mmCIF file of the N, C-alpha and C atoms, coordinates in Angstrom:
data_MODEL
# 
_entry.id   MODEL 
# 
loop_
_atom_site.group_PDB 
_atom_site.id 
_atom_site.type_symbol 
_atom_site.label_atom_id 
_atom_site.label_alt_id 
_atom_site.label_comp_id 
_atom_site.label_asym_id 
_atom_site.label_entity_id 
_atom_site.label_seq_id 
_atom_site.pdbx_PDB_ins_code 
_atom_site.Cartn_x 
_atom_site.Cartn_y 
_atom_site.Cartn_z 
_atom_site.occupancy 
_atom_site.B_iso_or_equiv 
_atom_site.pdbx_formal_charge 
_atom_site.auth_seq_id 
_atom_site.auth_comp_id 
_atom_site.auth_asym_id 
_atom_site.auth_atom_id 
_atom_site.pdbx_PDB_model_num 
ATOM 1   N N  . UNK A 1 1  ? 17.068  51.923 28.914 1.00 0.00 ? 1  UNK A N  1 
ATOM 2   C CA . UNK A 1 1  ? 15.636  51.372 28.786 1.00 0.00 ? 1  UNK A CA 1 
ATOM 3   C C  . UNK A 1 1  ? 15.627  51.226 27.368 1.00 0.00 ? 1  UNK A C  1 
ATOM 4   N N  . UNK A 1 2  ? 15.070  50.026 26.990 1.00 0.00 ? 2  UNK A N  1 
ATOM 5   C CA . UNK A 1 2  ? 14.857  49.675 25.542 1.00 0.00 ? 2  UNK A CA 1 
ATOM 6   C C  . UNK A 1 2  ? 13.535  50.015 25.157 1.00 0.00 ? 2  UNK A C  1 
ATOM 7   N N  . UNK A 1 3  ? 13.315  50.465 23.994 1.00 0.00 ? 3  UNK A N  1 
ATOM 8   C CA . UNK A 1 3  ? 11.955  50.799 23.446 1.00 0.00 ? 3  UNK A CA 1 
ATOM 9   C C  . UNK A 1 3  ? 10.924  49.666 23.736 1.00 0.00 ? 3  UNK A C  1 
ATOM 10  N N  . UNK A 1 4  ? 11.155  48.525 23.541 1.00 0.00 ? 4  UNK A N  1 
ATOM 11  C CA . UNK A 1 4  ? 10.265  47.282 23.620 1.00 0.00 ? 4  UNK A CA 1 
ATOM 12  C C  . UNK A 1 4  ? 9.784   47.411 25.242 1.00 0.00 ? 4  UNK A C  1 
ATOM 13  N N  . UNK A 1 5  ? 10.567  47.617 26.165 1.00 0.00 ? 5  UNK A N  1 
ATOM 14  C CA . UNK A 1 5  ? 10.166  47.800 27.469 1.00 0.00 ? 5  UNK A CA 1 
ATOM 15  C C  . UNK A 1 5  ? 9.289   48.892 27.638 1.00 0.00 ? 5  UNK A C  1 
ATOM 16  N N  . UNK A 1 6  ? 9.627   49.933 26.803 1.00 0.00 ? 6  UNK A N  1 
ATOM 17  C CA . UNK A 1 6  ? 8.632   51.102 27.329 1.00 0.00 ? 6  UNK A CA 1 
ATOM 18  C C  . UNK A 1 6  ? 7.270   50.775 26.597 1.00 0.00 ? 6  UNK A C  1 
ATOM 19  N N  . UNK A 1 7  ? 7.229   50.212 25.547 1.00 0.00 ? 7  UNK A N  1 
ATOM 20  C CA . UNK A 1 7  ? 5.991   49.951 24.798 1.00 0.00 ? 7  UNK A CA 1 
ATOM 21  C C  . UNK A 1 7  ? 5.156   49.003 25.626 1.00 0.00 ? 7  UNK A C  1 
ATOM 22  N N  . UNK A 1 8  ? 5.733   48.025 26.612 1.00 0.00 ? 8  UNK A N  1 
ATOM 23  C CA . UNK A 1 8  ? 5.001   47.312 27.396 1.00 0.00 ? 8  UNK A CA 1 
ATOM 24  C C  . UNK A 1 8  ? 4.190   47.939 28.504 1.00 0.00 ? 8  UNK A C  1 
ATOM 25  N N  . UNK A 1 9  ? 4.767   49.200 28.949 1.00 0.00 ? 9  UNK A N  1 
ATOM 26  C CA . UNK A 1 9  ? 4.519   49.885 29.795 1.00 0.00 ? 9  UNK A CA 1 
ATOM 27  C C  . UNK A 1 9  ? 3.034   50.548 29.658 1.00 0.00 ? 9  UNK A C  1 
ATOM 28  N N  . UNK A 1 10 ? 2.135   50.792 30.792 1.00 0.00 ? 10 UNK A N  1 
ATOM 29  C CA . UNK A 1 10 ? 1.094   51.816 30.675 1.00 0.00 ? 10 UNK A CA 1 
ATOM 30  C C  . UNK A 1 10 ? 1.388   53.180 30.418 1.00 0.00 ? 10 UNK A C  1 
ATOM 31  N N  . UNK A 1 11 ? 0.189   53.942 29.880 1.00 0.00 ? 11 UNK A N  1 
ATOM 32  C CA . UNK A 1 11 ? 0.724   55.208 29.814 1.00 0.00 ? 11 UNK A CA 1 
ATOM 33  C C  . UNK A 1 11 ? 0.943   56.028 31.170 1.00 0.00 ? 11 UNK A C  1 
ATOM 34  N N  . UNK A 1 12 ? 0.194   55.759 32.134 1.00 0.00 ? 12 UNK A N  1 
ATOM 35  C CA . UNK A 1 12 ? 0.717   56.188 33.566 1.00 0.00 ? 12 UNK A CA 1 
ATOM 36  C C  . UNK A 1 12 ? 1.994   55.698 33.977 1.00 0.00 ? 12 UNK A C  1 
ATOM 37  N N  . UNK A 1 13 ? 2.485   54.506 33.771 1.00 0.00 ? 13 UNK A N  1 
ATOM 38  C CA . UNK A 1 13 ? 3.707   54.144 34.169 1.00 0.00 ? 13 UNK A CA 1 
ATOM 39  C C  . UNK A 1 13 ? 4.918   54.945 33.243 1.00 0.00 ? 13 UNK A C  1 
ATOM 40  N N  . UNK A 1 14 ? 4.686   55.152 32.136 1.00 0.00 ? 14 UNK A N  1 
ATOM 41  C CA . UNK A 1 14 ? 5.526   55.964 31.242 1.00 0.00 ? 14 UNK A CA 1 
ATOM 42  C C  . UNK A 1 14 ? 5.642   57.591 31.817 1.00 0.00 ? 14 UNK A C  1 
ATOM 43  N N  . UNK A 1 15 ? 4.588   57.991 32.123 1.00 0.00 ? 15 UNK A N  1 
ATOM 44  C CA . UNK A 1 15 ? 4.526   59.379 32.639 1.00 0.00 ? 15 UNK A CA 1 
ATOM 45  C C  . UNK A 1 15 ? 5.478   59.567 34.030 1.00 0.00 ? 15 UNK A C  1 
ATOM 46  N N  . UNK A 1 16 ? 5.005   58.491 34.910 1.00 0.00 ? 16 UNK A N  1 
ATOM 47  C CA . UNK A 1 16 ? 5.968   58.506 36.067 1.00 0.00 ? 16 UNK A CA 1 
ATOM 48  C C  . UNK A 1 16 ? 7.323   58.163 35.686 1.00 0.00 ? 16 UNK A C  1 
ATOM 49  N N  . UNK A 1 17 ? 7.694   57.332 35.047 1.00 0.00 ? 17 UNK A N  1 
ATOM 50  C CA . UNK A 1 17 ? 9.146   57.224 34.632 1.00 0.00 ? 17 UNK A CA 1 
ATOM 51  C C  . UNK A 1 17 ? 9.695   58.426 34.019 1.00 0.00 ? 17 UNK A C  1 
ATOM 52  N N  . UNK A 1 18 ? 9.021   59.036 33.061 1.00 0.00 ? 18 UNK A N  1 
ATOM 53  C CA . UNK A 1 18 ? 9.410   60.125 32.401 1.00 0.00 ? 18 UNK A CA 1 
ATOM 54  C C  . UNK A 1 18 ? 9.921   61.232 33.411 1.00 0.00 ? 18 UNK A C  1 
ATOM 55  N N  . UNK A 1 19 ? 8.958   61.497 34.417 1.00 0.00 ? 19 UNK A N  1 
ATOM 56  C CA . UNK A 1 19 ? 9.139   62.519 35.484 1.00 0.00 ? 19 UNK A CA 1 
ATOM 57  C C  . UNK A 1 19 ? 10.514  62.115 36.148 1.00 0.00 ? 19 UNK A C  1 
ATOM 58  N N  . UNK A 1 20 ? 10.765  60.942 36.533 1.00 0.00 ? 20 UNK A N  1 
ATOM 59  C CA . UNK A 1 20 ? 11.907  60.550 37.341 1.00 0.00 ? 20 UNK A CA 1 
ATOM 60  C C  . UNK A 1 20 ? 12.957  60.611 36.464 1.00 0.00 ? 20 UNK A C  1 
ATOM 61  N N  . UNK A 1 21 ? 13.081  60.391 35.303 1.00 0.00 ? 21 UNK A N  1 
ATOM 62  C CA . UNK A 1 21 ? 14.278  60.562 34.333 1.00 0.00 ? 21 UNK A CA 1 
ATOM 63  C C  . UNK A 1 21 ? 14.337  62.158 34.123 1.00 0.00 ? 21 UNK A C  1 
ATOM 64  N N  . UNK A 1 22 ? 13.543  63.016 34.085 1.00 0.00 ? 22 UNK A N  1 
ATOM 65  C CA . UNK A 1 22 ? 13.801  64.340 33.908 1.00 0.00 ? 22 UNK A CA 1 
ATOM 66  C C  . UNK A 1 22 ? 14.357  64.917 35.134 1.00 0.00 ? 22 UNK A C  1 
ATOM 67  N N  . UNK A 1 23 ? 13.897  64.321 36.449 1.00 0.00 ? 23 UNK A N  1 
ATOM 68  C CA . UNK A 1 23 ? 14.553  64.772 37.625 1.00 0.00 ? 23 UNK A CA 1 
ATOM 69  C C  . UNK A 1 23 ? 16.108  64.307 37.722 1.00 0.00 ? 23 UNK A C  1 
ATOM 70  N N  . UNK A 1 24 ? 16.381  63.089 37.158 1.00 0.00 ? 24 UNK A N  1 
ATOM 71  C CA . UNK A 1 24 ? 17.572  62.467 37.060 1.00 0.00 ? 24 UNK A CA 1 
ATOM 72  C C  . UNK A 1 24 ? 18.529  63.275 36.265 1.00 0.00 ? 24 UNK A C  1 
ATOM 73  N N  . UNK A 1 25 ? 17.960  63.744 35.056 1.00 0.00 ? 25 UNK A N  1 
ATOM 74  C CA . UNK A 1 25 ? 18.702  64.641 34.038 1.00 0.00 ? 25 UNK A CA 1 
ATOM 75  C C  . UNK A 1 25 ? 19.229  65.824 34.825 1.00 0.00 ? 25 UNK A C  1 
ATOM 76  N N  . UNK A 1 26 ? 18.326  66.393 35.716 1.00 0.00 ? 26 UNK A N  1 
ATOM 77  C CA . UNK A 1 26 ? 18.428  67.617 36.369 1.00 0.00 ? 26 UNK A CA 1 
ATOM 78  C C  . UNK A 1 26 ? 19.550  67.411 37.246 1.00 0.00 ? 26 UNK A C  1 
ATOM 79  N N  . UNK A 1 27 ? 19.678  66.436 37.972 1.00 0.00 ? 27 UNK A N  1 
ATOM 80  C CA . UNK A 1 27 ? 20.533  66.199 38.924 1.00 0.00 ? 27 UNK A CA 1 
ATOM 81  C C  . UNK A 1 27 ? 21.946  65.777 38.280 1.00 0.00 ? 27 UNK A C  1 
ATOM 82  N N  . UNK A 1 28 ? 21.999  65.157 37.084 1.00 0.00 ? 28 UNK A N  1 
ATOM 83  C CA . UNK A 1 28 ? 23.214  64.783 36.412 1.00 0.00 ? 28 UNK A CA 1 
ATOM 84  C C  . UNK A 1 28 ? 23.870  66.119 35.990 1.00 0.00 ? 28 UNK A C  1 
ATOM 85  N N  . UNK A 1 29 ? 22.903  66.971 35.521 1.00 0.00 ? 29 UNK A N  1 
ATOM 86  C CA . UNK A 1 29 ? 23.585  68.308 34.989 1.00 0.00 ? 29 UNK A CA 1 
ATOM 87  C C  . UNK A 1 29 ? 24.229  69.133 36.202 1.00 0.00 ? 29 UNK A C  1 
ATOM 88  N N  . UNK A 1 30 ? 23.544  69.111 37.402 1.00 0.00 ? 30 UNK A N  1 
ATOM 89  C CA . UNK A 1 30 ? 24.101  69.725 38.426 1.00 0.00 ? 30 UNK A CA 1 
ATOM 90  C C  . UNK A 1 30 ? 25.358  69.251 38.705 1.00 0.00 ? 30 UNK A C  1 
ATOM 91  N N  . UNK A 1 31 ? 25.662  67.886 38.693 1.00 0.00 ? 31 UNK A N  1 
ATOM 92  C CA . UNK A 1 31 ? 26.883  67.032 39.087 1.00 0.00 ? 31 UNK A CA 1 
ATOM 93  C C  . UNK A 1 31 ? 28.011  67.615 37.923 1.00 0.00 ? 31 UNK A C  1 
ATOM 94  N N  . UNK A 1 32 ? 27.507  67.598 36.760 1.00 0.00 ? 32 UNK A N  1 
ATOM 95  C CA . UNK A 1 32 ? 28.361  68.020 35.762 1.00 0.00 ? 32 UNK A CA 1 
ATOM 96  C C  . UNK A 1 32 ? 28.926  69.285 36.011 1.00 0.00 ? 32 UNK A C  1 
ATOM 97  N N  . UNK A 1 33 ? 27.972  70.319 36.198 1.00 0.00 ? 33 UNK A N  1 
ATOM 98  C CA . UNK A 1 33 ? 28.411  71.709 36.470 1.00 0.00 ? 33 UNK A CA 1 
ATOM 99  C C  . UNK A 1 33 ? 29.509  71.863 37.563 1.00 0.00 ? 33 UNK A C  1 
ATOM 100 N N  . UNK A 1 34 ? 29.241  70.849 38.750 1.00 0.00 ? 34 UNK A N  1 
ATOM 101 C CA . UNK A 1 34 ? 30.169  71.037 39.826 1.00 0.00 ? 34 UNK A CA 1 
ATOM 102 C C  . UNK A 1 34 ? 31.341  70.098 39.579 1.00 0.00 ? 34 UNK A C  1 
ATOM 103 N N  . UNK A 1 35 ? 31.476  69.316 38.620 1.00 0.00 ? 35 UNK A N  1 
ATOM 104 C CA . UNK A 1 35 ? 32.414  68.518 38.266 1.00 0.00 ? 35 UNK A CA 1 
ATOM 105 C C  . UNK A 1 35 ? 32.520  67.332 39.136 1.00 0.00 ? 35 UNK A C  1 
ATOM 106 N N  . UNK A 1 36 ? 31.413  66.860 39.499 1.00 0.00 ? 36 UNK A N  1 
ATOM 107 C CA . UNK A 1 36 ? 31.278  65.789 40.442 1.00 0.00 ? 36 UNK A CA 1 
ATOM 108 C C  . UNK A 1 36 ? 30.763  64.466 39.391 1.00 0.00 ? 36 UNK A C  1 
ATOM 109 N N  . UNK A 1 37 ? 30.497  64.830 38.389 1.00 0.00 ? 37 UNK A N  1 
ATOM 110 C CA . UNK A 1 37 ? 29.924  63.655 37.541 1.00 0.00 ? 37 UNK A CA 1 
ATOM 111 C C  . UNK A 1 37 ? 30.866  62.612 37.305 1.00 0.00 ? 37 UNK A C  1 
ATOM 112 N N  . UNK A 1 38 ? 30.719  61.274 37.608 1.00 0.00 ? 38 UNK A N  1 
ATOM 113 C CA . UNK A 1 38 ? 31.760  60.320 37.526 1.00 0.00 ? 38 UNK A CA 1 
ATOM 114 C C  . UNK A 1 38 ? 31.672  59.648 35.994 1.00 0.00 ? 38 UNK A C  1 
ATOM 115 N N  . UNK A 1 39 ? 30.593  59.553 35.567 1.00 0.00 ? 39 UNK A N  1 
ATOM 116 C CA . UNK A 1 39 ? 30.324  58.806 34.434 1.00 0.00 ? 39 UNK A CA 1 
ATOM 117 C C  . UNK A 1 39 ? 29.546  59.627 33.381 1.00 0.00 ? 39 UNK A C  1 
ATOM 118 N N  . UNK A 1 40 ? 30.048  60.529 32.439 1.00 0.00 ? 40 UNK A N  1 
ATOM 119 C CA . UNK A 1 40 ? 29.323  61.360 31.689 1.00 0.00 ? 40 UNK A CA 1 
ATOM 120 C C  . UNK A 1 40 ? 28.457  60.549 30.707 1.00 0.00 ? 40 UNK A C  1 
ATOM 121 N N  . UNK A 1 41 ? 28.548  59.351 30.337 1.00 0.00 ? 41 UNK A N  1 
ATOM 122 C CA . UNK A 1 41 ? 27.581  58.782 29.405 1.00 0.00 ? 41 UNK A CA 1 
ATOM 123 C C  . UNK A 1 41 ? 26.254  58.624 30.106 1.00 0.00 ? 41 UNK A C  1 
ATOM 124 N N  . UNK A 1 42 ? 26.068  58.782 31.573 1.00 0.00 ? 42 UNK A N  1 
ATOM 125 C CA . UNK A 1 42 ? 24.920  58.511 32.340 1.00 0.00 ? 42 UNK A CA 1 
ATOM 126 C C  . UNK A 1 42 ? 23.909  59.711 31.845 1.00 0.00 ? 42 UNK A C  1 
ATOM 127 N N  . UNK A 1 43 ? 24.354  60.897 31.479 1.00 0.00 ? 43 UNK A N  1 
ATOM 128 C CA . UNK A 1 43 ? 23.524  61.971 31.136 1.00 0.00 ? 43 UNK A CA 1 
ATOM 129 C C  . UNK A 1 43 ? 22.888  61.801 29.812 1.00 0.00 ? 43 UNK A C  1 
ATOM 130 N N  . UNK A 1 44 ? 23.951  61.354 28.792 1.00 0.00 ? 44 UNK A N  1 
ATOM 131 C CA . UNK A 1 44 ? 23.484  60.920 27.381 1.00 0.00 ? 44 UNK A CA 1 
ATOM 132 C C  . UNK A 1 44 ? 22.470  59.914 27.395 1.00 0.00 ? 44 UNK A C  1 
ATOM 133 N N  . UNK A 1 45 ? 22.718  58.862 28.382 1.00 0.00 ? 45 UNK A N  1 
ATOM 134 C CA . UNK A 1 45 ? 21.808  57.810 28.438 1.00 0.00 ? 45 UNK A CA 1 
ATOM 135 C C  . UNK A 1 45 ? 20.422  58.196 28.820 1.00 0.00 ? 45 UNK A C  1 
ATOM 136 N N  . UNK A 1 46 ? 20.345  58.977 29.858 1.00 0.00 ? 46 UNK A N  1 
ATOM 137 C CA . UNK A 1 46 ? 18.985  59.523 30.328 1.00 0.00 ? 46 UNK A CA 1 
ATOM 138 C C  . UNK A 1 46 ? 18.311  60.375 29.337 1.00 0.00 ? 46 UNK A C  1 
ATOM 139 N N  . UNK A 1 47 ? 19.115  61.206 28.662 1.00 0.00 ? 47 UNK A N  1 
ATOM 140 C CA . UNK A 1 47 ? 18.201  61.963 27.595 1.00 0.00 ? 47 UNK A CA 1 
ATOM 141 C C  . UNK A 1 47 ? 17.923  61.136 26.540 1.00 0.00 ? 47 UNK A C  1 
ATOM 142 N N  . UNK A 1 48 ? 18.628  60.217 26.094 1.00 0.00 ? 48 UNK A N  1 
ATOM 143 C CA . UNK A 1 48 ? 17.922  59.259 25.103 1.00 0.00 ? 48 UNK A CA 1 
ATOM 144 C C  . UNK A 1 48 ? 16.754  58.423 25.524 1.00 0.00 ? 48 UNK A C  1 
ATOM 145 N N  . UNK A 1 49 ? 16.758  58.069 26.730 1.00 0.00 ? 49 UNK A N  1 
ATOM 146 C CA . UNK A 1 49 ? 15.659  57.446 27.400 1.00 0.00 ? 49 UNK A CA 1 
ATOM 147 C C  . UNK A 1 49 ? 14.393  58.287 27.567 1.00 0.00 ? 49 UNK A C  1 
ATOM 148 N N  . UNK A 1 50 ? 14.442  59.498 27.842 1.00 0.00 ? 50 UNK A N  1 
ATOM 149 C CA . UNK A 1 50 ? 13.690  60.406 27.709 1.00 0.00 ? 50 UNK A CA 1 
ATOM 150 C C  . UNK A 1 50 ? 12.953  60.631 26.205 1.00 0.00 ? 50 UNK A C  1 
ATOM 151 N N  . UNK A 1 51 ? 13.779  60.694 25.399 1.00 0.00 ? 51 UNK A N  1 
ATOM 152 C CA . UNK A 1 51 ? 13.567  60.882 23.940 1.00 0.00 ? 51 UNK A CA 1 
ATOM 153 C C  . UNK A 1 51 ? 12.623  59.655 23.517 1.00 0.00 ? 51 UNK A C  1 
ATOM 154 N N  . UNK A 1 52 ? 13.213  58.499 23.873 1.00 0.00 ? 52 UNK A N  1 
ATOM 155 C CA . UNK A 1 52 ? 12.308  57.340 23.517 1.00 0.00 ? 52 UNK A CA 1 
ATOM 156 C C  . UNK A 1 52 ? 10.915  57.198 24.198 1.00 0.00 ? 52 UNK A C  1 
ATOM 157 N N  . UNK A 1 53 ? 10.810  57.626 25.409 1.00 0.00 ? 53 UNK A N  1 
ATOM 158 C CA . UNK A 1 53 ? 9.481   57.605 26.107 1.00 0.00 ? 53 UNK A CA 1 
ATOM 159 C C  . UNK A 1 53 ? 8.429   58.634 25.255 1.00 0.00 ? 53 UNK A C  1 
ATOM 160 N N  . UNK A 1 54 ? 9.232   59.865 25.008 1.00 0.00 ? 54 UNK A N  1 
ATOM 161 C CA . UNK A 1 54 ? 8.251   60.818 24.306 1.00 0.00 ? 54 UNK A CA 1 
ATOM 162 C C  . UNK A 1 54 ? 7.830   60.409 23.061 1.00 0.00 ? 54 UNK A C  1 
ATOM 163 N N  . UNK A 1 55 ? 8.677   59.621 22.336 1.00 0.00 ? 55 UNK A N  1 
ATOM 164 C CA . UNK A 1 55 ? 8.479   59.257 20.909 1.00 0.00 ? 55 UNK A CA 1 
ATOM 165 C C  . UNK A 1 55 ? 7.291   58.289 20.956 1.00 0.00 ? 55 UNK A C  1 
ATOM 166 N N  . UNK A 1 56 ? 7.408   57.281 21.941 1.00 0.00 ? 56 UNK A N  1 
ATOM 167 C CA . UNK A 1 56 ? 6.329   56.312 22.111 1.00 0.00 ? 56 UNK A CA 1 
ATOM 168 C C  . UNK A 1 56 ? 5.059   56.830 22.560 1.00 0.00 ? 56 UNK A C  1 
ATOM 169 N N  . UNK A 1 57 ? 5.197   57.980 23.295 1.00 0.00 ? 57 UNK A N  1 
ATOM 170 C CA . UNK A 1 57 ? 3.948   58.479 23.768 1.00 0.00 ? 57 UNK A CA 1 
ATOM 171 C C  . UNK A 1 57 ? 3.253   59.111 22.607 1.00 0.00 ? 57 UNK A C  1 
ATOM 172 N N  . UNK A 1 58 ? 3.983   59.725 21.825 1.00 0.00 ? 58 UNK A N  1 
ATOM 173 C CA . UNK A 1 58 ? 3.534   60.483 20.409 1.00 0.00 ? 58 UNK A CA 1 
ATOM 174 C C  . UNK A 1 58 ? 3.064   59.435 19.565 1.00 0.00 ? 58 UNK A C  1 
ATOM 175 N N  . UNK A 1 59 ? 3.390   58.340 19.284 1.00 0.00 ? 59 UNK A N  1 
ATOM 176 C CA . UNK A 1 59 ? 3.267   57.226 18.395 1.00 0.00 ? 59 UNK A CA 1 
ATOM 177 C C  . UNK A 1 59 ? 1.839   56.914 19.005 1.00 0.00 ? 59 UNK A C  1 
ATOM 178 N N  . UNK A 1 60 ? 1.490   56.648 20.277 1.00 0.00 ? 60 UNK A N  1 
ATOM 179 C CA . UNK A 1 60 ? 0.410   56.243 20.772 1.00 0.00 ? 60 UNK A CA 1 
ATOM 180 C C  . UNK A 1 60 ? -0.614  57.342 20.480 1.00 0.00 ? 60 UNK A C  1 
ATOM 181 N N  . UNK A 1 61 ? -0.375  58.684 20.661 1.00 0.00 ? 61 UNK A N  1 
ATOM 182 C CA . UNK A 1 61 ? -1.323  59.631 20.384 1.00 0.00 ? 61 UNK A CA 1 
ATOM 183 C C  . UNK A 1 61 ? -1.804  59.699 18.965 1.00 0.00 ? 61 UNK A C  1 
ATOM 184 N N  . UNK A 1 62 ? -0.846  59.405 18.189 1.00 0.00 ? 62 UNK A N  1 
ATOM 185 C CA . UNK A 1 62 ? -1.166  59.513 16.788 1.00 0.00 ? 62 UNK A CA 1 
ATOM 186 C C  . UNK A 1 62 ? -1.960  58.264 16.197 1.00 0.00 ? 62 UNK A C  1 
ATOM 187 N N  . UNK A 1 63 ? -1.744  57.179 16.896 1.00 0.00 ? 63 UNK A N  1 
ATOM 188 C CA . UNK A 1 63 ? -2.540  55.883 16.546 1.00 0.00 ? 63 UNK A CA 1 
ATOM 189 C C  . UNK A 1 63 ? -4.078  56.065 17.120 1.00 0.00 ? 63 UNK A C  1 
ATOM 190 N N  . UNK A 1 64 ? -4.032  56.680 18.132 1.00 0.00 ? 64 UNK A N  1 
ATOM 191 C CA . UNK A 1 64 ? -5.576  56.915 18.769 1.00 0.00 ? 64 UNK A CA 1 
ATOM 192 C C  . UNK A 1 64 ? -6.112  57.986 17.756 1.00 0.00 ? 64 UNK A C  1 
ATOM 193 N N  . UNK A 1 65 ? -5.471  58.978 17.317 1.00 0.00 ? 65 UNK A N  1 
ATOM 194 C CA . UNK A 1 65 ? -6.254  59.975 16.528 1.00 0.00 ? 65 UNK A CA 1 
ATOM 195 C C  . UNK A 1 65 ? -6.641  59.466 15.163 1.00 0.00 ? 65 UNK A C  1 
ATOM 196 N N  . UNK A 1 66 ? -5.637  58.567 14.636 1.00 0.00 ? 66 UNK A N  1 
ATOM 197 C CA . UNK A 1 66 ? -5.816  58.049 13.236 1.00 0.00 ? 66 UNK A CA 1 
ATOM 198 C C  . UNK A 1 66 ? -7.345  57.079 13.268 1.00 0.00 ? 66 UNK A C  1 
ATOM 199 N N  . UNK A 1 67 ? -7.489  56.489 14.805 1.00 0.00 ? 67 UNK A N  1 
ATOM 200 C CA . UNK A 1 67 ? -8.601  55.708 14.872 1.00 0.00 ? 67 UNK A CA 1 
ATOM 201 C C  . UNK A 1 67 ? -10.014 56.437 14.792 1.00 0.00 ? 67 UNK A C  1 
ATOM 202 N N  . UNK A 1 68 ? -9.837  57.675 15.280 1.00 0.00 ? 68 UNK A N  1 
ATOM 203 C CA . UNK A 1 68 ? -11.055 58.541 15.198 1.00 0.00 ? 68 UNK A CA 1 
ATOM 204 C C  . UNK A 1 68 ? -11.353 59.056 13.849 1.00 0.00 ? 68 UNK A C  1 
ATOM 205 N N  . UNK A 1 69 ? -9.991  59.413 13.182 1.00 0.00 ? 69 UNK A N  1 
ATOM 206 C CA . UNK A 1 69 ? -10.332 60.452 11.915 1.00 0.00 ? 69 UNK A CA 1 
ATOM 207 C C  . UNK A 1 69 ? -11.310 59.569 10.768 1.00 0.00 ? 69 UNK A C  1 
ATOM 208 N N  . UNK A 1 70 ? -10.943 58.377 10.649 1.00 0.00 ? 70 UNK A N  1 
ATOM 209 C CA . UNK A 1 70 ? -11.790 57.746 9.569  1.00 0.00 ? 70 UNK A CA 1 
ATOM 210 C C  . UNK A 1 70 ? -13.406 57.731 9.678  1.00 0.00 ? 70 UNK A C  1 
ATOM 211 N N  . UNK A 1 71 ? -14.011 57.813 10.908 1.00 0.00 ? 71 UNK A N  1 
ATOM 212 C CA . UNK A 1 71 ? -15.056 58.251 11.118 1.00 0.00 ? 71 UNK A CA 1 
ATOM 213 C C  . UNK A 1 71 ? -15.655 59.498 10.715 1.00 0.00 ? 71 UNK A C  1 
ATOM 214 N N  . UNK A 1 72 ? -14.845 60.541 10.570 1.00 0.00 ? 72 UNK A N  1 
ATOM 215 C CA . UNK A 1 72 ? -15.099 61.910 10.459 1.00 0.00 ? 72 UNK A CA 1 
ATOM 216 C C  . UNK A 1 72 ? -14.649 62.320 9.043  1.00 0.00 ? 72 UNK A C  1 
ATOM 217 N N  . UNK A 1 73 ? -15.104 61.653 7.813  1.00 0.00 ? 73 UNK A N  1 
ATOM 218 C CA . UNK A 1 73 ? -14.845 61.982 6.716  1.00 0.00 ? 73 UNK A CA 1 
ATOM 219 C C  . UNK A 1 73 ? -15.845 62.964 6.116  1.00 0.00 ? 73 UNK A C  1 
ATOM 220 N N  . UNK A 1 74 ? -15.046 64.228 5.458  1.00 0.00 ? 74 UNK A N  1 
ATOM 221 C CA . UNK A 1 74 ? -15.905 65.273 5.098  1.00 0.00 ? 74 UNK A CA 1 
ATOM 222 C C  . UNK A 1 74 ? -16.780 64.989 3.896  1.00 0.00 ? 74 UNK A C  1 
ATOM 223 N N  . UNK A 1 75 ? -17.932 65.413 3.678  1.00 0.00 ? 75 UNK A N  1 
ATOM 224 C CA . UNK A 1 75 ? -18.771 65.271 2.549  1.00 0.00 ? 75 UNK A CA 1 
ATOM 225 C C  . UNK A 1 75 ? -18.451 66.428 1.565  1.00 0.00 ? 75 UNK A C  1 
ATOM 226 N N  . UNK A 1 76 ? -18.511 66.160 0.370  1.00 0.00 ? 76 UNK A N  1 
ATOM 227 C CA . UNK A 1 76 ? -18.218 67.354 -0.639 1.00 0.00 ? 76 UNK A CA 1 
ATOM 228 C C  . UNK A 1 76 ? -19.270 68.274 -0.954 1.00 0.00 ? 76 UNK A C  1 
# 
């Protein structure tokens, strides 16, 4: 999944997809442990998709907090 596709998703959609990918990584790790994993690159791809989603969620959180901060300037 590309970063642009993730950015177009809503917050709720990202969380749902993130949960599904975490489950997929668990399943792939189980297959790797039992030597049933056919394509090892699937595990790497799923982990990277999770990282992309978490990064975009974090960017959104930082952008949201940056909008709040300018209003709360401390007085000397």
